[in-house]
C-alpha positions as CSV (number, residue, x, y, z in Angstrom):
1,X,-16.8,-3.3,-19.0
2,X,-15.8,-2.3,-15.5
3,X,-12.3,-3.9,-15.6
4,X,-11.4,-2.5,-19.0
5,X,-12.6,0.9,-17.8
6,X,-10.4,0.5,-14.7
7,X,-7.4,-0.2,-16.9
8,X,-8.1,3.0,-18.9
9,X,-8.6,5.1,-15.7
10,X,-5.3,3.7,-14.4
11,X,-3.5,4.6,-17.6
12,X,-4.8,8.1,-17.6
13,X,-4.0,8.5,-13.9
14,X,-0.4,7.5,-14.3
15,X,0.1,9.7,-17.4
16,X,-1.4,12.7,-15.7
17,X,0.9,12.3,-12.8
18,X,3.8,12.0,-15.2
19,X,2.8,15.1,-17.2
20,X,5.0,17.4,-15.2
21,X,6.8,17.9,-11.8
22,X,4.5,17.1,-8.9
23,X,5.3,18.2,-5.3
24,X,8.8,19.2,-6.5
25,X,9.8,15.6,-7.4
26,X,10.8,13.8,-10.6
27,X,9.7,10.3,-11.5
28,X,13.1,9.0,-10.3
29,X,14.2,9.9,-6.8
30,X,17.6,9.2,-5.1
31,X,16.5,5.8,-3.8
32,X,15.6,4.8,-7.4
33,X,19.3,4.2,-8.1
34,X,19.3,1.1,-5.9
35,X,16.5,-0.6,-7.7
36,X,17.6,0.4,-11.2
37,X,21.2,-0.7,-10.6
38,X,20.1,-4.2,-9.6
39,X,17.6,-4.3,-12.4
40,X,20.3,-3.6,-15.0
41,X,22.4,-6.4,-13.3
42,X,19.5,-8.8,-13.6
43,X,19.2,-7.8,-17.2
44,X,22.8,-8.9,-17.8
45,X,25.0,-5.9,-17.2
46,X,28.1,-6.2,-15.1
47,X,28.2,-4.2,-11.8
48,X,30.1,-1.2,-13.1
49,X,28.0,-0.9,-16.2
50,X,24.8,-1.3,-14.2
51,X,25.9,1.4,-11.8
52,X,26.7,3.9,-14.5
53,X,23.4,3.2,-16.3
54,X,21.4,3.5,-13.0
55,X,23.0,6.9,-12.2
56,X,22.5,8.1,-15.7
57,X,18.8,7.1,-15.6
58,X,18.1,8.9,-12.4
59,X,20.0,12.1,-13.4
60,X,18.4,12.2,-16.9
61,X,15.0,12.0,-15.3
62,X,15.8,14.7,-12.7
63,X,17.2,16.9,-15.4
64,X,14.0,16.5,-17.5
65,X,11.7,17.3,-14.6
66,X,13.6,19.6,-12.3
67,X,16.5,21.0,-14.3
68,X,18.9,19.5,-11.7
69,X,22.6,20.1,-12.3
70,X,24.0,16.7,-13.5
71,X,27.2,16.9,-11.5
72,X,25.3,17.4,-8.2
73,X,22.9,14.6,-9.1
74,X,25.6,12.2,-10.0
75,X,27.4,12.9,-6.7
76,X,24.2,12.2,-4.8
77,X,23.3,9.1,-6.6
78,X,26.8,7.7,-6.6
79,X,27.1,8.6,-2.9
80,X,24.2,6.5,-1.7
81,X,25.6,3.5,-3.6
82,X,28.7,3.9,-1.5
83,X,27.0,3.6,1.8
84,X,28.0,0.6,4.0
85,X,26.8,-2.9,3.1
86,X,24.3,-2.9,6.0
87,X,22.4,-0.1,4.3
88,X,22.6,-1.8,0.9
89,X,21.3,-5.0,2.5
90,X,17.9,-3.2,2.9
91,X,17.6,-3.0,-0.8
92,X,19.1,-6.4,-1.5
93,X,16.1,-7.8,0.5
94,X,13.7,-6.3,-2.1
95,X,14.5,-8.3,-5.3
96,X,10.9,-8.3,-6.7
97,X,10.8,-4.8,-8.3
98,X,14.3,-5.0,-9.9
99,X,13.6,-8.5,-11.2
100,X,10.4,-7.3,-12.9
101,X,12.0,-4.2,-14.3
102,X,14.8,-6.3,-15.8
103,X,12.3,-8.2,-18.0
104,X,11.0,-4.9,-19.4
105,X,14.6,-3.5,-19.8
106,X,15.6,-6.5,-21.9
107,X,12.8,-5.7,-24.4
108,X,12.4,-1.9,-24.2
109,X,15.7,-0.6,-22.8
110,X,15.7,2.3,-20.3
111,X,12.0,3.0,-21.1
112,X,11.2,-0.4,-19.7
113,X,11.6,1.0,-16.2
114,X,8.8,3.5,-16.8
115,X,6.7,0.8,-18.5
116,X,7.1,-1.4,-15.4
117,X,5.7,1.3,-13.1
118,X,2.9,2.0,-15.6
119,X,1.9,-1.7,-15.6
120,X,2.1,-2.0,-11.8
121,X,-0.1,1.0,-11.3
122,X,-2.7,-0.1,-13.8
123,X,-2.7,-3.5,-12.0
124,X,-3.1,-1.7,-8.7
125,X,-6.1,0.3,-10.1
126,X,-7.8,-2.8,-11.4
127,X,-7.3,-4.8,-8.2
128,X,-8.6,-1.8,-6.2
129,X,-11.7,-1.8,-8.4
130,X,-12.2,-5.5,-7.7
131,X,-11.8,-4.9,-4.0
132,X,-14.2,-2.0,-4.0
133,X,-16.8,-4.0,-5.9
134,X,-16.5,-6.9,-3.6
135,X,-16.9,-4.6,-0.6
136,X,-20.3,-3.6,-2.0
137,X,-19.8,-0.5,-4.1
138,X,-22.5,-0.6,-6.9
139,X,-22.4,0.4,-10.5
140,X,-19.4,2.5,-11.5
141,X,-18.6,3.6,-8.0
142,X,-15.5,1.3,-7.9
143,X,-14.0,3.5,-10.5
144,X,-14.4,6.5,-8.1
145,X,-12.3,4.5,-5.6
146,X,-9.6,4.1,-8.3
147,X,-9.7,7.7,-9.3
148,X,-9.4,8.7,-5.6
149,X,-6.3,6.5,-5.3
150,X,-4.6,8.5,-8.1
151,X,-5.8,11.9,-6.7
152,X,-4.6,11.2,-3.1
153,X,-0.9,11.1,-2.1
154,X,-0.9,7.4,-3.0
155,X,-1.0,8.3,-6.7
156,X,2.0,10.5,-6.5
157,X,4.0,8.0,-4.4
158,X,2.9,5.0,-6.5
159,X,4.0,6.6,-9.8
160,X,7.6,7.2,-8.7
161,X,10.2,4.6,-9.5
162,X,10.3,3.3,-5.9
163,X,9.3,0.2,-4.0
164,X,5.9,1.8,-3.1
165,X,4.9,1.5,-6.7
166,X,5.4,-2.3,-6.5
167,X,3.8,-2.7,-3.1
168,X,0.6,-0.9,-4.1
169,X,-0.8,-3.8,-6.3
170,X,0.1,-6.2,-3.5
171,X,-1.8,-4.2,-0.9
172,X,-4.8,-3.8,-3.3
173,X,-4.8,-7.6,-3.9
174,X,-4.7,-8.2,-0.1
175,X,-7.6,-5.8,0.3
176,X,-9.5,-7.8,-2.4
177,X,-8.7,-11.1,-0.6
178,X,-9.9,-9.7,2.7
179,X,-13.2,-8.6,1.0
180,X,-13.7,-12.0,-0.4
181,X,-13.0,-13.6,3.0
182,X,-15.4,-11.4,5.0
183,X,-18.1,-12.0,2.4
184,X,-17.5,-15.7,2.5
185,X,-17.3,-15.8,-1.3
186,X,-15.0,-18.0,-3.4
187,X,-12.9,-19.2,-0.5
188,X,-10.2,-20.8,-2.7
189,X,-9.8,-17.6,-4.7
190,X,-9.6,-15.6,-1.5
191,X,-6.9,-17.7,0.0
192,X,-5.0,-17.9,-3.3
193,X,-5.1,-14.1,-3.9
194,X,-4.1,-13.5,-0.2
195,X,-1.2,-15.9,-0.4
196,X,0.0,-14.4,-3.7
197,X,-0.4,-10.9,-2.3
198,X,1.8,-11.8,0.7
199,X,4.4,-13.4,-1.5
200,X,4.6,-10.4,-3.8
201,X,4.7,-7.9,-1.0
202,X,7.5,-9.9,0.7
203,X,9.5,-9.8,-2.5
204,X,9.1,-6.1,-3.1
205,X,8.8,-4.6,0.4
206,X,9.0,-7.1,3.1
207,X,8.2,-4.7,5.9
208,X,4.8,-4.0,4.4
209,X,4.1,-7.8,4.1
210,X,5.1,-8.5,7.7
211,X,3.1,-5.6,9.2
212,X,0.0,-6.5,7.1
213,X,0.2,-10.1,8.2
214,X,0.6,-9.1,11.8
215,X,-2.3,-6.7,11.8
216,X,-4.6,-9.2,9.9
217,X,-3.6,-11.9,12.3
218,X,-4.7,-9.7,15.2
219,X,-8.0,-8.8,13.4
220,X,-8.8,-12.4,12.6
221,X,-7.9,-13.7,16.1
222,X,-9.9,-11.0,17.8
223,X,-12.9,-11.7,15.6
224,X,-12.7,-15.4,16.4
225,X,-12.0,-14.8,20.1
226,X,-15.2,-12.8,20.5
227,X,-17.8,-15.5,21.1
228,X,-20.8,-13.4,20.1
229,X,-19.1,-12.3,16.8
230,X,-17.3,-15.6,16.0
231,X,-17.3,-16.4,12.3
232,X,-15.6,-18.9,10.1
233,X,-14.0,-16.2,8.0
234,X,-12.2,-14.8,11.0
235,X,-10.5,-18.2,11.6
236,X,-9.5,-18.5,7.9
237,X,-8.1,-15.0,8.0
238,X,-6.1,-15.7,11.1
239,X,-4.8,-18.9,9.6
240,X,-3.8,-17.2,6.3
241,X,-2.1,-14.3,8.0
242,X,-0.5,-16.3,10.7
243,X,0.8,-18.9,8.2
244,X,2.1,-16.2,6.0
245,X,3.8,-14.4,8.9
246,X,5.5,-17.5,10.1
247,X,6.8,-18.3,6.6
248,X,8.1,-14.8,6.0
249,X,9.8,-14.7,9.3
250,X,11.5,-18.0,8.6
251,X,12.7,-17.0,5.2
252,X,14.0,-13.6,6.5
253,X,15.9,-15.4,9.2
254,X,17.3,-18.0,6.8
255,X,18.5,-15.3,4.4
256,X,19.6,-12.9,7.2
257,X,17.5,-10.1,5.8
258,X,17.3,-6.9,7.8
259,X,15.0,-6.8,10.8
260,X,13.0,-4.0,12.4
261,X,16.0,-3.5,14.8
262,X,18.3,-2.9,11.8
263,X,15.8,-0.5,10.4
264,X,16.0,1.6,13.6
265,X,19.7,1.3,13.6
266,X,19.8,2.6,10.0
267,X,17.7,5.6,11.1
268,X,19.9,6.4,14.1
269,X,23.3,6.0,12.4
270,X,22.5,8.0,9.2
271,X,22.5,4.9,7.1
272,X,25.2,3.1,9.1
273,X,27.7,5.9,8.4
274,X,28.0,6.7,12.1
275,X,28.7,4.6,15.2
276,X,25.8,2.9,16.9
277,X,25.0,4.9,20.1
278,X,24.9,2.9,23.3
279,X,21.5,4.4,24.1
280,X,20.1,4.0,20.6
281,X,16.5,3.2,21.6
282,X,16.3,6.2,24.0
283,X,17.6,8.4,21.2
284,X,15.1,6.8,18.8
285,X,12.2,7.7,21.1
286,X,13.6,11.3,21.4
287,X,13.8,11.4,17.6
288,X,10.2,10.1,17.3
289,X,9.0,12.7,19.7
290,X,10.8,15.5,17.8
291,X,9.4,14.3,14.5
292,X,5.8,14.2,15.7
293,X,6.2,17.6,17.5
294,X,7.1,19.1,14.1
295,X,4.9,17.0,11.9
296,X,1.6,17.5,13.7
297,X,1.5,21.3,13.4
298,X,2.8,21.0,9.9
299,X,-0.2,19.0,8.7
300,X,-2.4,22.0,9.3
301,X,-1.0,23.3,6.0
302,X,-2.6,20.2,4.4
303,X,-5.6,19.9,6.7
304,X,-7.7,18.7,3.8
305,X,-5.7,15.5,3.7
306,X,-6.4,14.9,7.4
307,X,-10.1,15.4,6.7
308,X,-10.1,13.1,3.7
309,X,-8.2,10.4,5.6
310,X,-10.7,10.6,8.5
311,X,-13.7,10.5,6.1
312,X,-12.3,7.6,4.2
313,X,-11.6,5.5,7.3
314,X,-14.9,6.4,8.7
315,X,-16.5,5.4,5.5
316,X,-15.1,1.9,5.9
317,X,-16.2,1.7,9.5
318,X,-19.7,3.1,8.7
319,X,-20.2,0.8,5.8
320,X,-19.6,-2.5,7.6
321,X,-20.1,-3.9,11.1
322,X,-17.0,-3.3,13.3
323,X,-15.8,-6.9,13.2
324,X,-16.1,-6.9,9.4
325,X,-14.4,-3.4,9.0
326,X,-11.5,-4.4,11.3
327,X,-9.5,-6.5,8.7
328,X,-10.0,-3.7,6.1
329,X,-8.7,-1.1,8.6
330,X,-5.9,-3.5,9.5
331,X,-4.5,-3.1,6.0
332,X,-4.7,0.7,6.4
333,X,-2.8,0.4,9.7
334,X,0.4,-0.6,7.8
335,X,0.9,3.1,6.9
336,X,0.8,4.6,10.3
337,X,2.9,1.7,11.7
338,X,5.5,2.3,9.0
339,X,5.6,6.0,9.8
340,X,6.2,5.3,13.5
341,X,9.1,2.9,12.7
342,X,10.5,5.3,10.1
343,X,9.7,8.9,11.2
344,X,10.4,11.2,8.3
345,X,8.9,10.8,4.8
346,X,5.3,10.7,5.7
347,X,3.9,10.7,2.1
348,X,5.7,7.4,1.3
349,X,5.2,5.8,4.7
350,X,1.4,6.5,4.8
351,X,0.8,5.2,1.2
352,X,-0.9,1.9,2.4
353,X,-3.4,3.9,4.4
354,X,-4.4,6.0,1.4
355,X,-5.2,2.8,-0.6
356,X,-7.9,2.0,2.0
357,X,-9.0,5.7,2.2
358,X,-9.5,5.7,-1.6
359,X,-12.1,2.9,-1.1
360,X,-13.6,4.4,2.0
361,X,-14.5,7.8,0.4
362,X,-17.0,6.4,-2.1
363,X,-18.3,3.9,0.5
364,X,-19.1,6.9,2.6
365,X,-20.7,8.8,-0.3
366,X,-22.9,5.8,-1.2
367,X,-23.9,5.1,2.4
368,X,-24.8,8.8,2.8
369,X,-27.0,8.6,-0.3
370,X,-28.6,5.4,0.9
371,X,-29.3,6.9,4.3
372,X,-30.8,10.0,2.7
373,X,-33.0,7.9,0.5
374,X,-34.2,5.9,3.5
375,X,-35.0,9.1,5.4
376,X,-37.0,10.4,2.5
377,X,-39.0,7.2,2.5
378,X,-39.6,7.5,6.3
379,X,-37.3,4.5,7.1
380,X,-34.5,4.4,9.7
381,X,-31.1,4.6,7.9
382,X,-29.6,2.0,10.2
383,X,-32.5,-0.4,10.1
384,X,-31.6,-3.9,9.1
385,X,-34.4,-5.7,7.1
386,X,-35.8,-8.8,8.7
387,X,-34.0,-11.9,7.7
388,X,-30.8,-10.2,6.6
389,X,-27.7,-11.2,8.4
390,X,-25.0,-9.0,9.7
391,X,-22.1,-8.1,7.3
392,X,-21.4,-5.6,4.5
393,X,-24.0,-3.2,3.1
394,X,-25.2,-4.0,-0.3
395,X,-25.7,-0.7,-2.1
396,X,-26.9,-2.3,-5.4
397,X,-30.5,-2.0,-4.2
398,X,-32.4,1.0,-2.9
399,X,-32.1,1.8,0.8
400,X,-29.7,0.4,3.3
401,X,-29.4,-3.3,3.3
402,X,-27.0,-5.9,4.7
403,X,-26.0,-8.7,2.4
404,X,-26.4,-12.1,3.9
405,X,-22.8,-13.0,3.3
406,X,-22.2,-14.4,6.7
407,X,-25.3,-16.6,6.8
408,X,-23.1,-19.7,6.4
409,X,-21.2,-18.8,9.6
410,X,-24.3,-18.4,11.8
């Protein structure tokens, strides 16, 4: 019953976030016009018709949610479609979401776009529950992780018609694959889910895929390089991430997809509408400094988010041994890395981090309860029972235990 319940929680979470304007934003934002235009083209419309439908969709949504004047909205949406081809290439390199939306558009018309986002977010919730359960959350606690996902900024970002909505299930699937790998369970399934997650992420938001592969490669290689902590899963993780990274870089190069350098150029030229400055990287560092100087004091207004993020990441680190927690935190690192490369819209850039935080918060709550129960019984909360091997905590039994998931590696 856990997975059907997860689907229901996901459905409720999406509908609640669509019930009215949240954080001053509609379901469709300006960037939505890029994805919907291509979706209509994939569905069979010519370029001009697809453009008109995409602009109408965005502006209808903004009018419903924000009472935005149509003429101003149409100018903005049409304007971004007129930016130079280097800017459009960034969205051309993300065919996955428009291709999926086109399938729903063919059957349900314009409402198929919203249905696509709904299906993606329900899938993200179910995959997050699978990952949370595999990481050791007992009973119905995995549903708490899914609920946290929708209550945190990841919920708002994931329910907009943007690429983050499509990358969320890919990142949740990657987290599930990592959990299977570190517990040395169903190795073929772990590799298959991991490969599928990389493929989907690469199709919908290649930057997330490349960053995740890079961080997981480092986590796997570091785990394998430490002789005292060497495990078979660290080698498999390194091979999966390294192989995925090599394939993605090769495909990007063959298709001439935008690189990190082009992303920085986009930032420093206002979407390629201004000349490239000779000292672009120096100016980028200055822009980075200015952003963080403004952003860090600004987060005091939302200090509770900082506290929740810290607690969630600490929950992951506290629940598992450091070498086991490292690959899970590597997935979270995609968010801060994206923000460093694209200083600005922190809510969207940090979305991958919140996915891991959503799992970490109930992990912390369960470990705290287990520790308190051990203290009441006069046991040491961090005591590892004799015969148990190092790995993830198993909270399905009273008191703090460590599941022998790594016994085969020792």
